[in-house]
N, C-alpha and C positions, 0 to 999 in steps of 0.2 A: 577800349573805352576807358576813359579816365574816371576815377571815382570822384564823387562830389565831396569835397572836403568839408562842406557845411553839414553833411548828414552824419558824420561821426564826431563824437566829442573829442576835443583836443587831448593829446596824451595817450590815446589808445591806438595800437597799430591797426592798419587796415586789415580787413578780413580776407584771408586767402581762399579763393573759391576753387583752386585746383585740388584734385584728389591727392590724398597723402601717398607718398611713395611706398610701394610694397616690394619686398624682396630685392631692394636696392636698384630698381630700374631707373629711378630718376636721380639717384645719388651720384655725386662725382667720384672718381676713382680714389681709393684710399680712405674714404669717409666711413666711419662706423657710428652707429647710433647707440647711445646709452640712455635709457629712460630716466626721467626725474622721478622722485617719489610720488608726485601727483599723477604722473602718467602711468605709473605701475598700477595704481588703484583703479584708474579709468580703463586700463587695458583688460582687466579681468571681467569677463562677461557675466552679467547677472543671470540668474535662472529666469527663463521666460515665464511670465505670468499668464496662466491660462484660465479662462472662465468656464471651460468645459469640465466635465467630470474627470477625475484622475484616471489615467490609463494604468492598468496593472503592469508593473514592470516584469520583464521576463525573469524566470527563476534562475539564479546562478546554478552552476553545475553542482550536483550533490544535494539539492534541496527538492523535496517532494512537493507536489501541489497541496493546497490546503485541505482538499477533500480526502486525501489519502489517510491521514491519521484517524479521523473518526470512522471511516469505512473499515480500516484494518482492525481497530479496537472492537468495533461492532461484530466483525466476523470472528474475532478471537473469543468474544463472549458467547456468541452462538455456538462456536466449536466447543467451548467448555460445557455448555448445557447439553450438547449432543454427546459429549464424552460421558457425562454423568448418566444420561439416559442409556447409552450403550453398556456402561458398566453394570447398571441394574438389569438390563436385558440378558447380559451374559451370566450374571449371578443367578438369574432365575430360569435359565434355559432348561435345566433338568425338570423343574416344576412344569414348564410349558410342554415338554415332551410327555410328561405323565398325564397332563390334561388331554393331549391328543390320544394317548392310549385309552383313556377313559371314554372319550367320545367314540372311538372306533371299537370298543369292547375287546381290546387286545390283552387285558389283564393288567398286571403291575409292571412298571418300568424298572428294570435293573440296569443302572448306568454301567458302562464299561469302566474298568479301572483307570483308563487314560483320561476320562472325562474331567475329573477335578483338575488335573494338570493342564488340560487344554483350556478350561475355563479361566484358570489363574493366568496362564500365558496370554490369553486373549485380553483379559482385563489390564494386565501390565502393558501389553503392546499398544492397546488403544490409548492408554494414559501417556505412554512415551511418545506416541505420534503427536498428541496435542502439546505436550511439553516442548518437543523439538520445534513444532510449528510456532508456538508462542515465543520461544527464545529467538528463533530466526527473525520473526517479524519485529520483535522489540529491538533487536540489534540493528536492523535496517532503519527503523524509525529513529533510533538514537543517533544514527549517522546522517539523518536527514534524507534518506533515500526512499524511493517508492517501495511500499511493502504490502500493498493490498493483495497481491497475487500469492503471497506465501500462505495465508490461511486457505485460499482456494485449492492450492496444491495439497496442503495438509488434509483438506476435506476429502479429496479424491483418494489419498492414501488411507485415510481413516475408514472410508467405506470399504475399500479393498480388504483391509485387515479385519474389519468386523465381519464381513461376509465369509472370509476365509476361515476364521475360527468358528463361526456359527455352523458353517458347512462341515467342518472337521468333526464337531460334536455330533451333528446329525448323521454323519457317515459311520459313526461307531455303532449305530443301532441297525442291524440287518432286518429286524422284524418290521420296523417302521418303513424302511426302504423297500421291502419286498411285498408290502401289503397291497393287494389289488383294490381294496375299498378306499384307499386314500384319495385316489383320483375321483371316485364317485362322490365322496363327501365334500371335498374342497374344489371340485371342478378341474378342468384341464389346465395345466400350467404352461 
């Protein structure tokens, strides 16, 4: 079909309705295309405008999700409070054993010579577990990696260390361990 010459203003080339050649399929042999400066700016695609809510971009490798930092820091604070509580419990364990002696009418409690060393080692160990946990979690957070699991592992290790040293102090007292009334007063364990 021929174009109507009266529909286009004089001096403008007729509009080509054919698709633009891609990958050289319509180009003659030996032809190469170099874009003009105007075509270079037109060739760069603009970012699509979306009216929908922005979609969260996937995290690049090495970046933790947003929830990880507050959860990790909250667990570290909880661990610090637990450490302070455990230190006070270990420091007062001889007073607690004396209270049990008084309740059971066993007389006065004479701690074994190893008890002060066990108490000190327990306090130091519990504090070192928390410090190692905090250092590991903070290093992972600084690198942008997920770190919430470090305080959880530290909590398990903390409980094991606390129970081990508390049990070691209680195991030094044969009077309390061999008392048959202990189960009657506190129930079956």
